[in-house]
Backbone as a chain_set.jsonl record, in Angstrom:
{"seq": "MRMRSGTAIAGVAALAVAGMALTAGFEPVRAHGPTRQKVRESIEINAPQDKVWAAIRNFQDMSWLPPVTKTTGEKGNEIGATRQLTLTGGATVDEELYKYEPDMMSYSYRITKVDVKVLPVTNYSSTLTVSPAPDGKAKLEWAGAFYRGYPNNDPPPELSDEAAKTAVSGLYKTGLEALKKKIESGS", "coords": {"N": [[-51.774, 33.592, 15.691], [-49.695, 32.933, 17.048], [-50.055, 30.294, 15.863], [-49.736, 30.149, 13.52], [-46.827, 31.373, 13.65], [-45.873, 28.926, 15.1], [-46.395, 26.912, 12.663], [-45.074, 27.944, 10.931], [-42.153, 28.248, 11.976], [-41.962, 24.916, 12.256], [-42.148, 23.687, 9.822], [-40.291, 24.997, 8.372], [-38.543, 23.864, 9.559], [-38.997, 21.568, 9.033], [-38.068, 21.585, 6.039], [-35.58, 22.09, 6.359], [-34.81, 20.026, 7.648], [-35.237, 17.526, 5.52], [-33.611, 18.798, 3.035], [-31.565, 17.961, 4.499], [-31.588, 15.514, 3.829], [-31.771, 14.86, 1.304], [-29.479, 15.57, 0.362], [-27.512, 13.844, 1.723], [-24.654, 12.211, 1.917], [-23.591, 13.024, -0.643], [-21.131, 14.979, -1.479], [-20.298, 18.119, -1.149], [-19.218, 20.715, -4.566], [-16.606, 22.041, -4.433], [-15.154, 23.835, -6.751], [-11.978, 25.508, -8.15], [-9.769, 27.258, -8.97], [-6.067, 27.289, -9.914], [-3.505, 28.278, -7.859], [-1.58, 30.828, -6.422], [1.696, 30.335, -6.863], [4.874, 30.891, -4.898], [8.668, 31.038, -5.42], [11.404, 31.879, -4.303], [15.466, 31.998, -4.559], [18.196, 32.123, -3.266], [21.598, 33.136, -3.139], [25.353, 33.839, -1.751], [28.033, 35.615, -3.329], [30.892, 36.158, -3.337], [31.958, 39.173, -3.482], [31.855, 42.631, -3.538], [28.597, 44.333, -2.886], [28.165, 46.467, -4.46], [29.88, 45.343, -6.901], [27.93, 42.76, -7.457], [25.314, 44.089, -8.183], [26.083, 45.68, -10.098], [26.303, 44.018, -12.417], [23.952, 43.196, -12.847], [22.485, 44.963, -12.894], [21.634, 46.505, -15.225], [18.664, 46.645, -16.943], [18.267, 45.635, -19.784], [20.036, 43.767, -20.343], [20.503, 40.1, -20.334], [22.486, 38.774, -20.382], [24.09, 37.012, -18.375], [22.481, 35.095, -18.355], [22.292, 31.738, -18.39], [20.599, 30.037, -20.422], [19.531, 32.342, -22.029], [20.755, 33.761, -25.473], [20.27, 36.159, -26.537], [19.486, 39.495, -26.365], [17.308, 41.642, -26.193], [15.673, 45.127, -26.483], [13.554, 48.021, -25.162], [14.26, 51.31, -23.922], [15.755, 51.533, -21.782], [16.389, 51.615, -18.495], [14.088, 52.871, -17.896], [10.814, 52.801, -16.202], [8.593, 51.017, -17.389], [9.837, 49.963, -19.121], [10.887, 47.797, -22.184], [11.316, 44.32, -22.557], [13.076, 41.733, -24.688], [14.18, 38.264, -24.476], [15.645, 36.063, -25.964], [16.169, 32.597, -26.307], [17.954, 29.472, -25.786], [17.922, 27.018, -28.841], [15.818, 29.103, -29.713], [13.435, 29.893, -29.013], [11.373, 32.519, -27.489], [10.942, 35.118, -24.689], [8.836, 38.135, -23.642], [9.135, 40.8, -21.654], [8.449, 42.837, -18.805], [9.522, 45.944, -17.377], [8.572, 46.943, -14.377], [9.397, 48.094, -12.13], [11.998, 49.695, -10.558], [14.977, 50.387, -8.739], [17.867, 51.652, -8.028], [18.929, 52.747, -5.851], [18.206, 50.564, -3.841], [19.449, 48.741, -4.902], [17.639, 47.039, -6.543], [14.883, 45.558, -8.658], [12.327, 44.792, -10.322], [10.006, 42.708, -12.286], [7.69, 41.729, -15.011], [6.462, 39.007, -17.107], [5.137, 39.138, -20.266], [4.53, 38.172, -22.395], [4.845, 34.859, -23.062], [5.539, 31.299, -24.259], [4.153, 28.908, -22.933], [5.193, 25.801, -22.86], [7.594, 26.498, -22.758], [8.417, 28.093, -20.411], [6.351, 27.146, -18.298], [4.3, 28.778, -16.802], [1.663, 31.479, -15.754], [1.102, 34.805, -15.54], [3.15, 35.927, -14.302], [5.624, 37.448, -12.214], [8.623, 38.774, -11.007], [11.425, 40.077, -8.967], [14.782, 40.647, -8.264], [17.521, 41.049, -6.198], [19.626, 43.044, -4.31], [22.056, 42.543, -1.248], [23.623, 43.165, 1.151], [25.948, 40.691, 2.715], [27.466, 38.731, 4.854], [31.101, 39.104, 5.558], [31.705, 40.876, 4.093], [30.34, 40.296, 1.67], [27.644, 39.7, -1.191], [24.921, 39.04, -1.204], [22.506, 38.006, -3.474], [19.496, 37.684, -4.456], [16.415, 35.838, -5.923], [13.093, 36.456, -6.659], [9.955, 35.147, -7.231], [6.486, 35.344, -8.24], [3.922, 33.033, -9.393], [1.459, 32.108, -11.683], [0.394, 28.624, -12.35], [0.817, 26.938, -15.751], [-1.506, 26.419, -16.898], [-4.785, 27.189, -16.508], [-6.969, 26.148, -15.87], [-9.026, 23.859, -13.755], [-7.801, 20.192, -12.98], [-5.214, 20.001, -14.479], [-2.39, 19.309, -16.925], [0.76, 17.077, -16.237], [2.748, 18.626, -16.732], [2.121, 20.981, -16.616], [1.287, 21.451, -14.298], [1.462, 22.905, -10.771], [3.498, 21.941, -9.774], [5.313, 21.428, -11.898], [5.79, 24.428, -12.706], [6.782, 25.516, -10.37], [9.008, 23.663, -10.327], [10.256, 24.443, -13.006], [10.789, 27.415, -12.797], [12.151, 27.46, -10.644], [14.811, 26.04, -10.927], [15.725, 27.307, -13.33], [16.213, 29.9, -11.393], [17.972, 28.828, -9.879], [19.703, 27.954, -12.103], [20.369, 30.313, -13.285], [21.548, 32.155, -11.094], [23.775, 30.862, -10.038], [25.144, 30.982, -12.275], [26.038, 33.529, -12.166], [27.42, 33.774, -10.21], [29.815, 32.845, -10.888], [30.676, 33.907, -12.966], [31.205, 36.601, -11.849], [33.104, 36.303, -9.244], [34.728, 35.021, -11.11], [35.506, 37.285, -11.923], [35.378, 37.475, -14.964]], "CA": [[-50.572, 34.515, 15.625], [-48.653, 31.694, 17.785], [-50.039, 28.906, 16.076], [-48.624, 30.352, 12.853], [-45.47, 30.859, 14.099], [-45.129, 27.234, 15.436], [-46.444, 25.967, 11.664], [-43.961, 28.587, 10.585], [-40.988, 27.155, 11.949], [-42.152, 23.582, 11.896], [-42.491, 23.892, 8.265], [-39.184, 25.321, 8.201], [-37.228, 22.097, 10.429], [-39.411, 20.162, 7.855], [-37.793, 21.429, 4.587], [-34.203, 21.832, 6.274], [-34.379, 18.433, 7.345], [-35.587, 16.716, 3.885], [-32.752, 19.125, 2.231], [-30.233, 16.669, 4.453], [-31.606, 13.995, 3.734], [-31.697, 14.843, -0.116], [-27.866, 15.789, 0.588], [-26.707, 13.024, 2.604], [-23.582, 11.276, 1.249], [-23.375, 13.995, -1.684], [-19.539, 15.971, -1.626], [-20.463, 19.434, -2.196], [-18.684, 21.115, -5.084], [-15.774, 22.96, -4.946], [-14.274, 24.464, -8.485], [-11.556, 26.338, -7.34], [-8.21, 26.887, -10.158], [-4.657, 27.347, -9.525], [-3.413, 29.222, -6.197], [-0.415, 31.64, -6.602], [2.804, 29.927, -6.512], [5.772, 31.956, -5.045], [9.718, 30.68, -5.536], [12.628, 32.498, -3.518], [16.153, 31.246, -4.418], [19.203, 33.371, -2.818], [23.353, 32.783, -3.577], [25.755, 34.581, -1.447], [28.918, 35.836, -4.326], [32.365, 36.63, -2.917], [32.097, 40.33, -4.138], [30.911, 43.068, -3.101], [27.614, 44.651, -3.601], [28.254, 47.44, -5.87], [29.882, 44.663, -8.433], [26.729, 42.366, -8.211], [24.313, 44.931, -9.324], [26.68, 46.578, -11.645], [26.367, 42.719, -13.331], [22.822, 42.381, -13.204], [21.48, 46.679, -12.932], [20.812, 46.644, -16.69], [17.476, 45.045, -17.325], [18.369, 45.903, -21.508], [21.21, 42.907, -20.35], [20.242, 39.371, -19.406], [23.343, 37.706, -20.734], [24.612, 36.2, -17.7], [21.48, 33.738, -17.67], [22.803, 30.358, -19.356], [19.387, 29.548, -21.49], [19.062, 33.321, -22.603], [21.489, 33.96, -26.049], [20.25, 37.372, -27.162], [18.718, 40.32, -25.094], [16.621, 43.658, -27.218], [14.926, 46.144, -25.544], [13.754, 49.792, -25.218], [13.833, 52.69, -22.812], [16.493, 51.184, -20.698], [15.916, 51.035, -16.841], [12.74, 52.754, -17.43], [9.266, 52.207, -15.647], [7.85, 50.132, -18.652], [11.139, 49.322, -20.395], [10.703, 45.961, -22.212], [13.066, 43.771, -23.144], [13.019, 39.922, -25.04], [15.136, 37.343, -24.402], [15.504, 34.992, -26.682], [16.823, 31.645, -25.316], [18.628, 28.418, -26.859], [16.861, 26.952, -29.856], [15.158, 29.991, -30.584], [11.932, 30.225, -28.757], [11.758, 33.701, -26.693], [10.338, 35.613, -23.892], [9.039, 39.427, -23.774], [9.257, 41.187, -20.416], [8.355, 44.463, -19.315], [10.443, 46.809, -16.094], [7.415, 47.773, -13.437], [10.101, 48.828, -10.481], [13.361, 49.679, -10.471], [15.358, 50.684, -7.102], [19.175, 51.792, -7.88], [19.388, 52.879, -4.486], [17.787, 49.543, -2.68], [19.761, 48.076, -5.855], [16.351, 45.951, -6.859], [13.906, 45.707, -9.677], [11.393, 43.927, -10.697], [9.713, 42.714, -14.091], [6.983, 41.024, -15.123], [6.712, 38.249, -18.121], [4.017, 39.752, -20.638], [4.421, 37.183, -22.977], [5.722, 33.63, -23.097], [4.933, 29.816, -24.196], [3.805, 27.949, -21.84], [5.688, 25.176, -23.566], [9.233, 27.183, -22.653], [8.151, 27.706, -19.1], [4.724, 26.608, -17.624], [3.471, 29.632, -15.685], [1.009, 32.736, -16.275], [1.111, 35.385, -14.751], [4.947, 35.726, -13.866], [6.247, 38.39, -12.511], [9.695, 38.399, -10.339], [12.147, 40.464, -8.309], [16.133, 40.87, -8.333], [17.585, 41.942, -5.083], [20.949, 42.855, -3.742], [21.945, 42.714, -0.225], [24.917, 42.732, 2.245], [26.372, 39.365, 3.815], [28.765, 38.307, 6.378], [32.303, 38.952, 5.655], [32.205, 41.538, 2.319], [29.924, 39.197, 0.196], [26.853, 40.146, -1.361], [23.281, 38.275, -1.526], [21.53, 37.964, -4.55], [17.965, 36.795, -4.257], [15.698, 35.737, -6.938], [12.075, 36.273, -5.953], [9.022, 34.903, -8.659], [5.582, 35.045, -8.208], [2.971, 33.165, -10.211], [0.599, 30.747, -11.781], [0.515, 27.718, -13.183], [0.708, 27.273, -16.781], [-2.569, 25.875, -16.774], [-5.233, 27.923, -15.643], [-8.143, 25.143, -14.991], [-8.612, 22.624, -12.94], [-7.12, 19.185, -13.713], [-4.161, 20.263, -15.333], [-1.811, 18.121, -17.459], [1.182, 16.994, -15.6], [3.848, 19.354, -17.414], [1.288, 22.358, -16.595], [0.951, 22.229, -12.673], [1.331, 23.981, -9.588], [4.251, 21.651, -9.426], [5.751, 21.7, -12.594], [5.443, 25.561, -12.943], [7.526, 25.787, -9.555], [10.315, 23.13, -10.58], [11.18, 25.15, -13.784], [11.307, 28.911, -12.266], [13.664, 27.619, -9.01], [15.797, 25.857, -11.847], [16.033, 28.771, -13.818], [16.435, 30.743, -10.961], [19.163, 28.675, -9.495], [20.989, 28.43, -12.799], [20.936, 31.889, -12.983], [22.64, 32.539, -9.195], [24.915, 30.173, -10.406], [26.083, 31.117, -13.431], [26.399, 34.566, -12.102], [28.324, 33.91, -8.554], [31.011, 32.21, -10.984], [30.94, 34.72, -13.792], [31.379, 37.685, -10.451], [34.043, 35.545, -8.684], [36.01, 34.347, -11.645], [36.24, 38.197, -12.784], [35.099, 37.291, -16.429]], "C": [[-49.516, 33.214, 16.26], [-49.096, 30.618, 16.925], [-49.43, 28.935, 14.732], [-47.505, 30.68, 12.564], [-45.065, 29.984, 14.079], [-45.219, 26.511, 14.11], [-45.296, 26.773, 10.936], [-42.684, 27.999, 10.392], [-41.002, 25.765, 12.082], [-41.861, 23.491, 10.636], [-40.918, 24.215, 7.606], [-38.21, 24.628, 8.184], [-37.815, 21.723, 9.27], [-38.399, 20.274, 7.032], [-35.948, 21.398, 5.085], [-33.918, 19.878, 6.683], [-34.569, 17.19, 5.944], [-34.384, 17.65, 3.247], [-31.461, 18.241, 2.831], [-30.453, 15.738, 4.231], [-31.41, 13.684, 2.204], [-30.075, 15.03, -0.024], [-27.037, 15.01, 0.789], [-25.889, 12.186, 1.529], [-23.104, 12.101, 0.294], [-22.336, 14.853, -0.77], [-20.434, 17.166, -1.442], [-19.137, 20.027, -2.646], [-17.876, 22.019, -4.921], [-14.899, 22.991, -5.846], [-13.405, 25.546, -7.644], [-10.033, 25.998, -8.563], [-7.353, 26.785, -9.253], [-4.675, 28.187, -8.401], [-2.051, 30.08, -6.96], [0.387, 30.771, -6.325], [3.926, 30.98, -6.293], [7.296, 30.731, -5.046], [11.047, 31.836, -5.725], [14.264, 31.564, -3.608], [17.64, 32.59, -4.081], [21.019, 32.39, -3.004], [23.963, 33.468, -2.322], [26.959, 34.447, -2.434], [30.254, 36.451, -3.014], [32.484, 38.001, -3.444], [30.977, 41.299, -3.392], [29.72, 43.809, -3.593], [27.68, 45.491, -4.806], [28.845, 46.389, -7.36], [29.06, 43.63, -8.493], [26.268, 43.185, -8.542], [25.173, 45.548, -10.126], [26.492, 44.963, -12.834], [25.076, 42.382, -13.414], [21.908, 43.856, -13.398], [20.716, 46.678, -14.229], [19.861, 45.483, -17.222], [17.258, 44.98, -18.894], [19.437, 44.316, -21.068], [21.054, 41.544, -19.721], [21.207, 38.206, -19.747], [24.205, 36.823, -20.188], [23.455, 35.174, -17.017], [21.375, 33.114, -18.921], [21.55, 30.379, -20.557], [19.237, 30.85, -22.728], [20.476, 33.449, -24.228], [21.533, 35.158, -26.43], [19.15, 37.728, -26.067], [18.302, 41.73, -26.335], [15.723, 44.073, -26.699], [14.545, 47.52, -25.862], [13.622, 50.021, -23.981], [14.755, 52.208, -21.515], [16.492, 50.879, -19.613], [14.775, 51.876, -16.751], [11.591, 52.295, -17.167], [8.755, 51.91, -17.183], [8.711, 49.634, -19.828], [10.865, 48.131, -20.722], [12.238, 45.609, -22.734], [12.419, 42.191, -23.777], [14.026, 39.344, -25.523], [14.843, 36.364, -25.571], [16.733, 33.502, -26.512], [17.198, 30.27, -26.736], [17.758, 27.701, -27.55], [15.211, 27.634, -30.022], [13.864, 30.332, -30.211], [12.285, 31.898, -27.46], [10.519, 34.389, -25.7], [10.332, 37.143, -23.531], [9.031, 39.917, -22.113], [9.054, 42.44, -20.284], [8.764, 44.885, -17.094], [8.782, 47.295, -15.364], [7.87, 48.459, -12.292], [11.555, 48.258, -10.221], [13.655, 50.949, -9.59], [16.231, 50.785, -7.161], [19.492, 51.41, -6.327], [19.255, 51.66, -3.402], [18.484, 48.188, -3.64], [18.299, 46.046, -6.004], [15.934, 46.199, -7.731], [13.268, 44.525, -10.178], [10.529, 44.198, -12.046], [8.292, 41.624, -14.148], [7.293, 40.161, -16.786], [5.305, 38.587, -18.943], [3.485, 38.549, -21.762], [5.426, 35.545, -23.515], [4.915, 32.333, -22.977], [5.285, 28.786, -23.266], [4.216, 26.265, -21.46], [7.009, 25.468, -23.212], [9.064, 27.259, -21.411], [6.736, 28.302, -18.873], [4.065, 27.653, -16.592], [3.306, 30.712, -16.777], [1.383, 33.674, -15.633], [2.02, 35.733, -13.604], [5.117, 37.072, -13.622], [7.583, 38.222, -10.776], [10.749, 39.865, -9.854], [13.819, 40.29, -8.129], [16.727, 41.503, -7.336], [18.771, 41.914, -4.697], [21.395, 42.871, -2.203], [23.003, 42.135, -0.014], [24.325, 41.204, 2.553], [27.279, 39.445, 4.483], [30.46, 38.378, 5.082], [32.714, 39.503, 4.242], [31.213, 40.863, 1.164], [28.501, 39.949, 0.153], [25.64, 38.705, -1.203], [22.541, 38.67, -2.325], [20.491, 36.8, -4.275], [17.066, 37.506, -5.487], [14.403, 35.374, -6.601], [11.036, 35.791, -7.137], [7.518, 35.005, -7.598], [4.573, 34.479, -9.334], [2.311, 32.221, -10.248], [0.696, 29.582, -12.819], [0.405, 27.785, -14.567], [-0.859, 26.585, -17.866], [-3.765, 26.362, -16.479], [-7.004, 27.555, -15.339], [-8.016, 24.012, -14.095], [-7.824, 21.031, -13.599], [-6.214, 19.297, -14.842], [-3.173, 19.045, -15.888], [-0.173, 18.005, -16.402], [2.161, 18.162, -15.237], [3.348, 20.815, -17.219], [0.814, 22.924, -15.005], [1.687, 22.924, -12.079], [3.125, 23.324, -9.849], [5.654, 21.646, -10.745], [6.441, 22.847, -13.233], [6.777, 25.781, -11.659], [9.052, 25.134, -9.452], [11.237, 23.529, -11.635], [11.695, 26.909, -13.254], [12.265, 28.604, -10.707], [14.944, 26.63, -9.549], [16.154, 26.85, -12.54], [16.454, 29.356, -12.844], [18.104, 29.867, -10.168], [20.409, 28.393, -10.474], [21.613, 29.507, -13.034], [22.414, 32.702, -11.911], [23.932, 31.848, -10.071], [25.767, 30.239, -11.334], [26.919, 32.498, -13.126], [27.358, 35.361, -11.404], [29.72, 33.046, -9.683], [31.361, 32.899, -12.093], [31.732, 35.77, -12.665], [32.955, 37.208, -9.966], [35.218, 35.056, -9.551], [36.781, 35.573, -12.474], [36.023, 38.248, -14.577], [33.747, 38.249, -16.776]], "O": [[-48.591, 32.767, 15.582], [-48.407, 29.637, 17.207], [-48.65, 28.019, 14.472], [-47.007, 30.445, 11.463], [-44.086, 29.705, 13.387], [-44.44, 25.568, 13.977], [-44.531, 26.063, 10.283], [-42.162, 27.489, 9.401], [-39.872, 25.281, 12.016], [-40.776, 22.913, 10.58], [-40.5, 23.74, 6.55], [-37.283, 24.545, 7.379], [-37.025, 21.519, 8.347], [-37.631, 19.312, 7.004], [-35.12, 20.828, 4.373], [-33.221, 18.971, 6.227], [-33.905, 16.179, 5.716], [-33.878, 16.79, 2.526], [-30.543, 17.846, 2.112], [-29.607, 14.853, 4.358], [-31.006, 12.594, 1.799], [-29.542, 14.149, -0.698], [-25.907, 15.108, 0.309], [-26.358, 11.633, 0.535], [-21.878, 11.991, 0.255], [-22.587, 15.303, 0.348], [-21.599, 16.885, -1.723], [-18.145, 20.076, -1.919], [-18.325, 23.11, -5.273], [-13.905, 22.266, -5.827], [-13.852, 26.266, -6.751], [-9.496, 24.93, -8.855], [-7.526, 26.372, -8.106], [-5.691, 28.756, -8.001], [-1.698, 29.772, -8.098], [-0.007, 30.109, -5.364], [4.102, 31.856, -7.14], [7.04, 29.582, -4.687], [11.501, 32.4, -6.721], [14.383, 30.573, -2.886], [17.842, 33.656, -4.663], [21.258, 31.184, -2.953], [23.044, 33.807, -1.577], [27.223, 33.262, -2.638], [30.095, 37.109, -1.986], [33.515, 37.991, -4.117], [29.872, 41.059, -2.906], [29.728, 43.986, -4.811], [27.292, 45.187, -5.934], [28.44, 46.546, -8.512], [29.123, 43.149, -9.624], [26.738, 43.446, -9.65], [24.609, 46.037, -11.105], [26.603, 45.111, -14.052], [24.82, 41.329, -14.0], [20.814, 43.858, -13.961], [19.497, 46.81, -14.345], [19.964, 44.325, -17.628], [16.271, 44.398, -19.346], [19.393, 43.656, -22.106], [21.405, 41.526, -18.541], [20.964, 37.018, -19.532], [24.923, 36.045, -20.816], [23.381, 34.667, -15.898], [20.834, 33.436, -19.979], [21.861, 30.851, -21.651], [18.959, 30.646, -23.91], [21.506, 33.017, -23.712], [22.646, 35.579, -26.743], [18.402, 37.073, -25.34], [19.006, 42.458, -27.035], [14.81, 43.31, -26.385], [15.135, 48.151, -26.739], [13.1, 49.331, -23.105], [14.438, 52.518, -20.366], [16.605, 49.664, -19.455], [14.23, 51.846, -15.648], [11.195, 51.343, -17.84], [8.605, 52.828, -17.989], [8.468, 49.148, -20.933], [10.593, 47.299, -19.857], [13.342, 46.058, -23.046], [11.412, 41.66, -23.309], [14.673, 39.597, -26.539], [13.707, 36.04, -25.919], [17.956, 33.593, -26.622], [16.899, 30.167, -27.926], [16.656, 27.608, -27.01], [14.099, 27.165, -30.267], [13.16, 31.007, -30.961], [13.315, 32.104, -26.817], [9.328, 34.196, -25.944], [11.392, 37.652, -23.166], [8.859, 38.959, -21.36], [9.294, 43.247, -21.182], [8.409, 44.331, -16.055], [7.994, 47.986, -16.009], [7.19, 49.193, -11.575], [12.064, 47.183, -9.904], [13.068, 52.031, -9.556], [16.638, 50.022, -6.285], [19.99, 50.428, -5.777], [19.913, 51.623, -2.362], [18.266, 47.004, -3.383], [18.25, 44.847, -5.73], [16.381, 47.27, -8.139], [13.796, 43.431, -10.377], [10.346, 45.242, -12.673], [8.057, 40.824, -13.242], [8.167, 40.579, -17.545], [4.281, 38.321, -18.313], [2.329, 38.152, -21.905], [6.446, 35.431, -24.195], [4.029, 32.09, -22.157], [6.276, 28.118, -22.974], [3.893, 25.609, -20.47], [7.744, 24.496, -23.388], [9.648, 26.304, -20.898], [6.206, 29.385, -19.123], [3.365, 27.268, -15.655], [3.908, 30.987, -17.815], [2.3, 33.333, -14.886], [1.779, 35.809, -12.399], [4.871, 37.907, -14.493], [7.286, 37.643, -9.732], [10.677, 40.771, -10.683], [13.903, 39.204, -7.555], [16.562, 42.721, -7.405], [19.263, 40.787, -4.643], [20.585, 43.695, -1.778], [23.453, 41.106, -0.519], [23.208, 40.693, 2.626], [27.905, 40.495, 4.628], [30.642, 37.736, 4.047], [33.55, 39.047, 3.461], [31.402, 40.965, -0.048], [28.119, 40.655, 1.087], [25.928, 37.511, -1.118], [21.837, 39.654, -2.097], [20.579, 35.601, -4.01], [16.919, 38.655, -5.903], [14.219, 34.21, -6.246], [11.457, 36.182, -8.225], [7.542, 34.763, -6.391], [4.295, 35.274, -10.231], [2.255, 31.407, -9.326], [1.059, 29.732, -13.986], [-0.189, 28.815, -14.886], [-1.041, 26.414, -19.071], [-4.104, 25.475, -15.695], [-7.904, 28.244, -14.859], [-6.992, 23.392, -13.808], [-7.357, 21.012, -14.738], [-6.401, 18.792, -15.949], [-3.188, 17.944, -15.338], [0.01, 19.036, -15.755], [2.419, 18.611, -14.12], [4.037, 21.762, -17.595], [0.332, 23.976, -14.587], [2.563, 23.589, -12.631], [3.988, 24.167, -10.096], [6.823, 21.855, -10.42], [7.362, 22.702, -14.037], [7.815, 26.253, -12.12], [10.01, 25.629, -8.857], [12.447, 23.305, -11.626], [12.82, 27.388, -13.393], [12.844, 29.404, -9.973], [15.92, 26.424, -8.827], [17.223, 27.327, -12.162], [17.604, 29.646, -13.174], [19.16, 30.487, -10.039], [21.598, 28.466, -10.163], [22.814, 29.777, -13.046], [23.473, 33.325, -11.987], [24.851, 32.457, -10.62], [26.891, 29.738, -11.355], [28.049, 32.717, -13.563], [27.875, 36.473, -11.508], [30.667, 32.642, -9.009], [32.506, 32.615, -12.445], [32.961, 35.687, -12.672], [33.919, 37.841, -10.397], [36.329, 34.748, -9.12], [37.782, 35.514, -13.188], [36.575, 39.099, -15.274], [33.295, 38.287, -17.92]]}, "num_chains": 1, "name": "protein.A"}
């Protein structure tokens, strides 16, 4: 019995050494797809929280976002409500409300349909939240999570993680600045 155990151990050791010799110099294949990206932008607005919330609380109205020329939708602010944003140039983005908390001055939605040439993301979800800021001001935060527009490895530059983050961050900053200007000017 001892001889067999020793032989078995020697055989396993020989296989391990042979395996290491065969794989020496080779890198293991590490295939992975995209990772979830996150963007968070915020702005202080010189207005009370209620006024800022009033400007964004209607899920069916995104007229404050500069590239949006028209918003149509169904079900108001109910969970499952939908809206379609028509952008400058005619492209559309379909979205669905999945969380609405007026007492927390917050809502969350997801994109259900968008051409990656318009916004280079997939599986996008986002939350808008109004909170207090110093001196009676309000802080508006827009946070999103998404995957890049190209689901496989080696994306083209326009559908990469960086392109997705840059596009979403730029959209958020543009929207927040426009809303700040609108609210603070009283228009």
